C-alpha positions, 0 to 999 in steps of 0.5 A: 332448525339446526341439526347436530347428529353427533353433538351431546346435549346436557340438560344437567343444572339447566331449567327452562324459564316457566311459560304462562301455562307451566306457572302453577305446580301440578302432579303431572308437572311435578311428575314430568320435570325430574325426568328432564333433569335426569336426561329421560326426556328433553321436553314434552307436552301433556294434554288431558281432555274429555269429550267437550273440554280440555282439562289440562294443558301444559309443557315441561322442559325444552323445545330446544336444549342448545338454544335453551328455548323452553317448550310451550304448550302450542309447540309442534311436533311430528306425530309419526304413526299417530297419523294412521288413525286419521288416515283410517278415518278418512277411509272410513268416511267413504265406506259410510258414502258407499264408495268403498267396501271393506271386503273389496279387493284393493285391486278393484281400485288399484289394478297394479295389485292384481296377481300378487305373490307371497313369500313361501314358508318352510314348515319351520315358519322361516322363508323358503328362500335360499340365503342367497338368490330371489325368494321362493314365491307362491300365488295369494290365496286371495286378493288383499282386501281393504280391511287387511290394509287397514288392519296390518294383515294384508302381508304387505311389508313395512316399507318397499325397496324403493324407499331405502331411507327417507319415506316421503320422496315418492309421489303416493301413486308411485310409492303405492305402485312399488308396493304392488311389485314386491311379494307379501310377507304372508298370506292375506289375513293369516297374520299380522305385521305392522305395515306403513304400506297398508295405510299408505295404500288405503290413502291412494285409494282415497285418491282414486275414488274421490279424484283429488289428492290425499292431502287435499282431502285430509284438509277439506274433510278433517283438518279444516272442519275440525279447527286443526289449524296447525296440522300439516304435512309441510310445516311453514316457516313459523311452525318450524320455529315451533317445532320441537327438536328431536333427541336420541339417548346415547348409551355411551355418553348417557346424554341426550343427543340432537337427531334429524327425523330420519324417515323424512327429508329436509327442509320440511317445508319443501313441497317440490321434493317432499310428498305426504307420507299418510302412514306417518307424515303429519305434524301437529300440536296436542291441541290440534290432535285433541280436536280429532280425539273429541270428535271420535270420543263424541261418537264420530261428531263434533260441534254438530257435524258428523264425520264418520257413522257409529257403525263405522267407529265401532268397526275402527275401534274393534279388534280386526286381527283375529290373532292372540296378542295382536290388538289392532282395529282399522288404524287404531291399537285397541284394548279393553279400556279404549284405544289409541296410537303411538308414534316413532318418536314416542308420542302417544295419544289414547282415548279411555272409553270407560273414563271418557278421557283423552290423554295426549302426550307429545315428545320427540324422542328417537328410540327408547328412553335412557332411564327405567323412569321412561318405561312407565311414562304412559301408565303413569300419565293415564293414572294421573290424568284420572286424578285430576279434579274433574267431574265423572264423564263416562256413560256406561253405555259408551264403550258399546259405541267403540267396540269395547263391548 
């Protein structure tokens, strides 16, 4: 895949050839197609599913504008932080097995976290550190707990100073040690700060407890059993040929510009230099992601196999932050209607427990959309999904299983 970080690509006057799954008109495609023409996005794949079947799976626009390659429904995407619910689910499997307790201190499994310090705050809430020089520190009120690293309330920063650019250049063990060596942003459990470090630390606990690499655990316990055949940290050559090109809207030219995935290292199939990044390093397809979501929507089961308990599912999808306006469970953003997660390049994965619907939107858009229409893509797709000609599948008692009671 060519990376042209400064070349503007125009979609004006172009239309991708219709693939087999795009041949019939529909409301979702009718909504998204003009967004390709007006430079809101290059292309996307939308999937709508119930707990047991896919209602809609179609692509629109281009996988690669310069090559005039149309998007296909089985194209691959970097799903970024949509990886977090998958990693959190893996951790909850170990909670179910009694190998990890949510209230355990992280240092029980990772001794390098002992004696952590916290950046001191002034009475106005700002850092007490001088503009120049080291930060003023104070001891943590309590060791960070497993539940806090899963809910972004541990005080761990987004990334460490050992990760100045790409986030996949350190082995997980070394990356987590660098997290432990830096001060917390706030006293554990008192605030919320979105943190890749937290979910990465959880993944390292998985390794310590199970004795196998995190990526191997994910493959053996989630990806393979669920049939997620295109889900990987290292896309192979065939998968890279299906990888959607990433784009960013250029405010000056008002056009989409090809950009690399700046959080990862190329080539993406290099297992010698690239390491799995649990908080945001997974590549997948819309259909693969739907298999994970269907398992969650089915109460933690898929095709007769239980992956996590109903109790763990309830914990994951219940608000854990205890803070106004910070609605996060364990690896999931939660709301009164359900839960989901987005990614850095604008992909979305949402589960509506009231209607029993899964909506997955796969796109590779770095930064904000360049048009006003982009602001309402999520809400519009949710509405159109509900309007699909499908039977009502919601169970009035289902919401209780997910922390929506």
